[in-house]
C-alpha positions in Angstrom: -73.0 129.8 178.6 -70.7 126.8 179.0 -68.3 127.6 176.2 -66.2 130.0 178.2 -65.0 129.9 181.8 -65.2 133.1 183.8 -62.3 133.1 186.3 -62.9 136.5 188.0 -65.4 139.3 188.2 -63.9 142.6 189.3 -67.2 143.7 190.9 -67.3 140.6 193.0 -70.4 139.1 191.3 -70.9 135.4 191.8 -69.4 133.1 189.2 -71.2 130.2 187.5 -67.9 128.6 186.7 -67.3 125.3 188.6 -63.8 125.2 190.2 -62.1 122.2 191.8 -59.3 122.2 194.3 -56.3 120.6 192.7 -52.6 120.9 192.3 -51.1 121.3 188.8 -48.6 118.4 189.1 -46.9 116.9 192.1 -44.5 119.8 192.8 -47.0 122.7 192.4 -45.9 125.5 194.8 -49.5 126.7 194.8 -51.1 123.3 195.0 -52.8 123.7 198.4 -54.6 126.9 197.3 -55.2 126.3 193.6 -58.7 126.1 192.1 -58.8 124.8 188.5 -61.7 125.8 186.2 -60.4 124.1 183.1 -57.7 121.6 182.3 -57.0 120.2 178.9 -55.3 117.3 177.1 -52.3 119.5 176.1 -51.2 120.0 179.8 -52.7 123.5 180.2 -55.0 124.7 183.0 -56.6 127.9 184.0 -58.3 129.1 187.2 -57.7 131.1 190.4 -55.5 130.7 193.4 -54.4 132.5 196.6 -51.2 132.9 198.5 -49.9 134.3 201.8 -46.4 134.0 203.4 -43.1 133.2 201.8 -41.9 130.4 199.6 -38.7 129.6 197.8 -38.8 127.4 194.7 -35.4 126.1 193.4 -36.9 125.3 190.0 -40.4 126.4 189.1 -42.1 123.2 187.8 -44.1 124.6 184.9 -44.9 127.8 183.0 -47.4 130.1 184.8 -49.0 133.4 183.9 -50.2 135.2 187.0 -52.5 138.3 187.2 -53.2 139.6 190.7 -56.8 140.6 191.4 -56.5 141.4 195.1 -53.5 142.0 197.4 -49.8 142.2 196.5 -47.4 139.5 195.4 -43.6 139.9 195.3 -41.6 137.7 193.0 -37.8 137.7 193.2 -35.0 136.0 191.1 -31.3 136.1 191.6 -29.6 139.2 190.2 -32.9 141.0 189.4 -34.9 143.7 191.3 -38.1 142.4 193.0 -41.2 142.3 190.8 -44.1 143.6 192.8 -47.5 142.7 191.4 -50.6 144.6 192.7 -54.2 144.3 191.4 -54.3 144.3 187.6 -50.5 143.5 187.3 -49.2 140.3 185.8 -46.2 138.3 184.9 -45.1 135.0 183.4 -42.9 132.6 185.4 -40.7 130.5 183.0 -40.4 126.8 183.7 -37.2 126.1 185.7 -37.0 129.5 187.3 -35.4 129.8 190.8 -37.9 132.0 192.6 -38.8 133.5 195.9 -42.4 134.5 196.4 -43.9 136.5 199.3 -47.2 138.1 200.2 -47.8 139.8 203.5 -51.5 139.4 203.4 -53.8 137.0 201.5 -53.3 137.7 197.8 -55.6 136.3 195.1 -54.7 135.9 191.4 -56.0 134.2 188.2 -53.6 132.0 186.3 -52.9 130.1 183.1 -50.4 127.3 183.4 -48.7 124.8 181.0 -46.4 121.8 181.6 -43.1 122.1 179.7 -40.6 119.2 179.4 -37.9 121.1 177.5 -38.0 124.7 178.7 -36.0 127.3 176.8 -37.0 130.5 178.6 -36.6 130.9 182.4 -37.0 134.0 184.6 -39.7 136.5 185.1 -41.4 138.3 182.3 -43.7 141.2 183.3 -46.9 141.8 181.4 -47.3 145.5 180.5 -50.5 147.5 180.2 -48.4 150.3 178.6 -47.2 147.8 176.0 -45.0 148.3 173.0 -47.9 147.6 170.6 -47.2 146.6 167.0 -49.9 146.0 164.3 -51.1 142.4 164.1 -53.5 140.4 162.0 -57.2 141.2 162.0 -60.0 138.6 161.9 -60.8 137.3 158.4 -63.4 139.3 156.5 -65.7 136.3 156.2 -66.2 136.2 160.0 -66.8 139.9 160.5 -70.2 141.5 160.9 -69.0 145.0 160.2 -65.9 147.0 159.5 -62.5 145.4 160.1 -60.8 146.5 163.3 -57.2 147.7 163.8 -55.5 145.2 166.1 -52.1 145.4 167.9 -50.1 143.2 170.2 -47.0 143.0 172.3 -46.0 139.4 172.7 -43.4 139.3 175.5 -43.1 135.6 176.2 -42.9 132.6 173.9 -42.1 128.9 174.8 -42.0 127.0 171.5 -41.9 123.6 173.1 -45.6 123.9 174.2 -46.6 126.7 171.8 -47.4 129.0 174.7 -47.4 132.8 174.1 -48.3 135.7 176.5 -48.5 139.4 176.2 -50.8 142.4 175.7 -53.3 143.0 172.9 -55.7 145.8 171.9 -58.2 146.5 169.2 -60.7 149.0 167.9 -64.4 147.9 168.1 -65.6 145.0 166.0 -68.3 142.4 165.7 -67.6 138.8 164.8 -69.8 135.8 164.1 -70.0 132.8 166.5 -67.3 130.3 165.4 -65.1 127.6 167.0 -62.2 129.3 168.9 -58.9 128.6 167.1 -56.7 128.4 170.2 -56.7 127.9 174.0 -56.9 131.5 175.3 -56.7 133.2 178.7 -57.6 136.8 178.8 -57.7 139.5 181.5 -59.4 142.8 180.4 -57.5 146.0 180.9 -59.8 148.4 179.0 -63.2 148.3 177.4 -65.9 145.6 177.5 -66.8 142.6 175.3 -70.0 140.7 174.7 -69.4 137.0 174.0 -72.3 135.3 172.2 -73.0 131.5 172.4 -74.9 129.3 170.0 -77.8 129.0 172.5 -78.4 132.8 172.2 -76.9 133.7 175.6 -74.5 136.5 175.9 -71.6 136.8 178.4 -70.5 140.4 179.1 -67.0 141.1 180.5 -65.5 144.4 181.6 -62.2 145.9 183.0 -60.7 143.6 185.6 -62.6 140.5 184.5 -60.8 137.3 183.5 -61.9 134.5 181.1 -60.6 131.3 179.6 -61.8 130.0 176.2 -60.7 126.5 175.2 -60.0 125.7 171.6 -63.1 124.7 169.7 -65.6 126.5 171.9 -68.2 128.2 169.7 -68.2 131.9 170.7 -68.7 135.3 169.1 -67.2 138.7 169.9 -68.8 142.2 170.0 -67.1 145.3 171.3 -68.2 149.0 170.9 -65.0 150.6 172.2 -61.3 150.0 172.4 -60.5 146.8 174.2 -57.1 145.9 175.7 -56.2 142.7 177.5 -53.4 140.5 178.8 -53.5 137.2 177.0 -52.1 133.7 176.9 -52.6 131.6 173.8 -51.7 128.1 173.1 -51.9 126.4 169.7 -53.1 122.8 170.1 -53.4 120.0 167.7 -56.6 118.1 167.0 -56.7 114.6 168.3 -56.4 113.2 164.8 -53.1 115.2 164.4 -51.5 113.9 167.6 -51.3 110.4 166.2 
């Protein structure tokens, strides 16, 4: 399956996703240790990275959602208590944030970044597994292959300039046809498992602790047989014809 990019497997299984060592811009604080799996025309990228030591960043150069998969990362901003991220914990760093980062041992994380020229939200925003869920829209009836699910979300970060949103989402089981994905989407599973179907008949299965990125337009289906919860990042992007 080439429609989706697996960024991490919690069980340590090998990944078929090709990564390339690259910085996300000239001032990327993780540039020496960043591996990009996907980078799109709307200045978003997704992949994995590692960090050890201490680093002070006067103004974080982009938006970055981080979910730690191994080790412990401490993030600090002025006037706020330290935010300590262990495995399965995540946060969003707003563009322009003055930040101190530290890790006593090699820490690995998956990420979803976006460039932002006119940031409106700085600081650190934790992602919460015990989210303040509120009902949200369900998939349209015409794409469902069974009963409609009950979906909920807790969107905790929005940057309108680049249409970047992050938070936590969950849903009761459902089955959906293969269709072009409507958004750029990063996801890290917190509960349950999902089977993603591709047009060639292949199926990609993900479980708790796994991370995935699906670019807009990728044809992909969804099937779950239990409650699924995930951290997410979504970005609404225009088609090339709409960009002018």
